[in-house]
N, C-alpha and C positions, 0 to 999 in steps of 0.2 A: 498846686493842689489838684488832684484828679477827683473832681466832684462826683463823677459817675460811680466811683467805687469807694469813695471816702478815704483814699490813700494819698498821703502827702509824700512826694518825692523830693529829695534834696540833691544839690550839686555843691561842689567845692568852689567857693569864691576866693580865688587866689589873691585878690586885692587886699584882703584882710589877714592873710597869712604873715607870719614873721619872716624876716629876711633869712634866718637860719633854715626855716622850713622850705622857703622857695629855693634855696640853694640845694637842699637835699632832693627836692622834687625835679630840679632841672637836669638836663643831660650833663654828663661829666665834661670837663675841659673848660677853657676860657670862654667859649661862646655860651655855655650853660650858665656860668657865673654872671656874665654880662646880662643875659636874659633875666636872671633873678633880680639884679639891681634895677633893670628897666621896669619890670613889673612893679616893684616896690616903689620906685621913684615916681613913675607916671600913673600908677594905679590902673594898669591895663587889665581889663577883664579877660578871662580865659573863655574859650569856646565851650559850649554845653553839648556834650555828646551822649550823655546818659544821666539818669537819676536813680537814686537809691532810697527805698522806703525804710529808713532806719528803725522807726517805731512800729513797723509791721512785721518784723522778723517773727517767724513761727517755727515751732518744733515740727519735724517731719520724720518720715521713716527713712532708715538707712538706704533703702532702695531708691529714694528720691534724689540722692546726691552721688550718682555714679561717677561724675567727673572728678569729684574729690577723691574717691577711692582709687580711681585710675591714676591720678596725679601723684598720690602719696602711698601707693601700694607697698613699696619697699619699707618706708618709714613705719607704716602701720604694722607690717610684719615684724619689724624689729621691736616695736613697742609691745606687741603681743608676746614675744619671747621674754620681755622684761616684766610681764604680768599685767599689762594694760589691756583693756578691752573697750570697744565702742560703747558709749553710754547715751549721748545726746547728739542728735543731728538737728541743725537749724538751717533754714533757707530765708534769704532776704529778697523781697520783690525788687525787680529792677525794671526800668523803662529805657528803651533805646537799644536793647540787645545786651547780651552778656549773661553772666552767672555769678552769684555770690552765695556761698554756703559755708558751713563750718561743721566740724565734728569734734566733740569732746570725748576723751577717753579717761577712765578711772583705773587706778592700779591698786596695789596693796596698801599704799600710804593714802589714807582718806583726806589728808590735808593739802593735797595738790591734785591737779588734773592736767592732762595734755590737751592742747586745743589746736586743731588744724583749721586754717582759713584758706578758702579757694575763692579768688575774685578775678574775673577775666572779662574783658569786653574788647571788641574789635572795631577800630575806626579807620576807614579808608585803607583797609588791608593791613593795618598795624595793630598788634595786640598790646593791650594795656591791662594792668592789674597788679595786685600784690597778693602773694600766697606764701604760706609758710607755717611753721610749728612754733608754739609757745608753751611753756610750763607756767602755771599760775597757782598762787596760794593767796590767802587773805585772812585778816583778822577783822575785828569790828570796824576798823577805820582805814586800813591800808591794804592795797592790793599789790602783791609782788608778781611781776611778769618778767620772765626771762625768754626772750624771743629770738628766733632765727630769721625773722622778717626784717625788711628794711625800715629804718627809722625815718618816717616822712613827717607826719603831723605830730605835734606835741599833744600831751594828754593832761588831765587834771592832776593837781599835786598829790592827790591820794593814790594815784597809780604810779608806783615806782617801777618803771620799766628799764630793763637792761637789754640792749640790742647786741647780739653776738654775730660774728661772721659765720657764713655757712660752714657746717661741719657735721660730724656724726651726731645722731640722736643721743647717744650715751653721754657725749661731752656737754650737750645742752642741759641735760638732766643733772649732770654733776655740778655744773655752774649754778643752776637754780638751787640745788640742795645746799651748796656752800653759802649762798646768799642768805639762806634761812637759818644758818647755824647759830646766829646770835639772837634769833627771835624765840621767845618762850613758846615751846610747843603747845602748852595748854591754851594759849591765846588764839591759836589758829583754828579756823572753822573746819569742820569735817563735811565732806560732800558725799551725797549719794545721787542716784539718777534723778530723783524728783527735785530736790532742792538745788541741784546743779543747774537745771533748766532755769529756775528763777534767778539764780546768780548770773548766769550768762546774759539773760535779758536785762537784768539790772545794770550790769557792767556796760553793755551796749548803750543803754539809755544814758548812763552817766557820762560816757565819752561824747555821745551825741549832744547832750545838753551843754557840755563845755564848749563844743565847737559852734553850736548855734548862738550861744551867749556872746561869743567874740566875733560872730558873723562870718566865720570861715565856712560854715554850712548855711545855705539859704534855700528856702523852698523854691521849686520850679514854678514859674508862672503858668497860667492856663494855656497860653499860646505855646510855651515850650513843651508842655505835656502833649498838646495836640500834634506838634511837629514831630516829636520823638515817637508818638504813637502811630504816625502815618495818617492821621485824620485830616 
């Protein structure tokens, strides 16, 4: 906890991750698989290089996320040709360096939105992070997410996520639409710019709560915050 600013930063505690999650997070190949087994068997803690303030994500201006627009310029252009336009930008505070932000776009179909995530940090000259595009819809109890991002950590049961290999934006949207073919359209929520903000923050809190409850996310200690802050 950063008492000076009232912000709580979290890190991933790999000791409590499932073996399947550890294997997905580990480097490919035999050594990666071995490291996943060793972490699970010996409960080896991972190094803490940064912290993320999941509960302090805030809406921001599009001009405050230039790194995301630069990274996904082509995909945003393609979505624009498909009738999508930027609706909500969010930024999450980080400690230890790096950037984490997102951009949600709305199109002609109000029952879905496109969401870009940009997450990057640099540790000892190496870049880490997960970035990508997802299409999301929901009803009163279920969230359907069709994502081009890597499947690393699991989510709560109410989030039905499908992870697709990298490919064209059009293909990802087609896959998402196909998944919703059997869902009664009248049951799906409709989004506009204002209620989309609330939904994005609610979904972020839902996933965070799930991972805190199983101890995969833990708060940084005051000494870890001080070290990462350079105090």
